[in-house]
C-alpha angles and dihedrals in degrees: 000000000000135000118214100219099158113020107162142183107200144174130189120262131205113220144135126270109218141194112260115279122233111272116259117234113244140150115274127214107199117229106233105153143023131186126207102238097179141354139188127209117323116012122157124200116218107197116194111263092357134095120273117255141171111285123238133198112272093025110149123227128201131194108293094033124112143177139214131205134208131218116310090008134130138181128197119206128192116200129208092255093054095261117143128210127189113196115201133208125309091012134147109200128177132194100213126220095245135085103284110344135133134179127209114192096176139351132029135305132185114208124197109185121177113232118259098037095109136254114326123192130197119191132197126186091271108022147022137214127204120205134184094188148319130048142336142139127226128195128183124188110196097196095058095030089233128148123190122195119187125188118217095180140037095248107124098269105181125199121203132197119240094271093046090233097116132036145173128208109220129217120214109286094026123118128194120206116206116196124187090345095309130112094247114173139351120219138178116227130197110256095195092053091047094055092042097052111023119099088200090076098031115142094005091097092208088160095055115086091192097050122132093187091103105050093168106103091217094058091039087066088057091051090052089058095045093052091046090053091053092054091051096050121089109223113257117247141147139069095306094061114109126191118217100340115205097254093067093061126099111235129213096245100284115123112245120233092227092059090065094054095067100066092101098044124111125238096253107102093196096067093081117018098169122119116234117212117213132195087264091062113034113191133217129192115235126214091265090054094249114142111231131182122228 
């Protein structure tokens, strides 16, 4: 059994890496509570200053609490401001004891944040992303020290390197890969394919402008932005399109050989926009000359 949390069709993008922009002033709604709306398979609640235990639906979480998931597992959290988080398999996710901050130590999380709630930040061991609303996914693979941030909306989602000295604002359908703390490469991914194939967004119907699955008006505003982004994106095609490159996969704890080859690389992701296939992701060339991973 396997869940397809992050199936992607991608192509490399040329773009500038910039110094961080001054923060915009906006109203902030503090995150003070979350409730586990749903869970699948093995999910463990990690209350602050209390023993870990198996999570249950309707469990409440406060700042400082966290949760972890096993293989083929998923947890859905609803926060007091209407934000929704889906935490995928083999993840360690923490709700930090500050205004609007999360931490992801491994695994994948989908964040749906209604606009106007204030600046939200999610950190991984080697990167950070700042959001002022709408939708993105973040994945961190501990073994390869790789973070992937993908924007699902045009809402000023900004990705930072580990030091916070460089950043990139993503457009919908763009994905930044951070390796060993550096902004490594920028890619475009196919939004339609993502919604069609990813279990992380299953049943949310974020690609359906006529959906009534999300009756909450706050999350409906997010859906309006996700469907708008799909309409604006030209479908990816051509010989440079790659399906499920190796660097998007979660590993089983073994350090990948390709993660060691980047120690001498510079921060600028544009200097080398090729995709390197490893033994973990053999590639074949299809009849239309697209490169696809097995």
